[in-house]
C-alpha positions, 0 to 999 in steps of 0.5 A: 342647836338645841334640843327637839322634845325641852327646847332648852338645853342644848342638842348633843345628841344627833341621830339619823333614821332611815327607815324604808328610804326615808331620813328622819334627822332628832337633836336631843340632849341627853335628860330627854334622850335618857327619857325617851331611851335612846340611850341606856347607859349608866350614869357615869357613861363608857370607860375607857377600858368599856370601849377596849374589851368591846374593840378586844371583843371581851365577853366575860361570860365566854365559854370554857375553852375560849377563857383557856385560851383568854387566859393564855394570852392575859400572860404575854408581858413586854419584856422591857416594862413588864406590862401584861396584856391583862393590864392595858386592856385594862388601862389601854395604855401602853408603857413603852415603846417595846408594848407595840412589838410585844403586843402586834398580833392582838393590835392589828384585829383591833385596828383594823375594825377601827380604822375600817380594815387599814392597818397602815398610815399612808400620809397625805403630801403636799402638792408643792413639796411632793414632787415625785413622791406621788409619781412614786407612790403611784407606781408603788400602787401600779405593782402592786395591782400588775402582782395581784392581775398576774397572781389571779391570772388576769394578763390583758389587764397585766399588760395595760397596768404593765404600761402603765407603770412603764410609762410613769417611770418614764416620767419620773426619770425625766422630770429626776434628770431635768430636775439634777 
């Protein structure tokens, strides 16, 4: 796709605008996007450091009380490789597998922001080879839903979910007994 402004270079930036319910699309090259004011970052672009500091919500102009708590967290180091939280924020890379455990409490908020609130990867199960895995996964979700309904004292809905759980457990047991 060519740039809509110069019609010479390929469009590398694609913008969608929604104004009062009307959608418009703009396809521009880097040069035209800078000229039109769509891009305001330096020539070298964003580095991994800039991305990570944005994810960590770290601002160098923080007030003193926030700075002192920030400096306390910077002293955390991985016992295996000695990497500090500050070093990780600057490089964006862990030094070893132990860093994941050491910095876990600092990673969850970042992962939640990046992955729309999800911090657990569930993956996908192939239909042919999944067998009862799909049903077992559905069973887990129903049990979690049942606990939430009981906690919120929605007992009528909990009874419906409980019945679904019993039916699903029966199906799983029948399939396993028939397959062996």
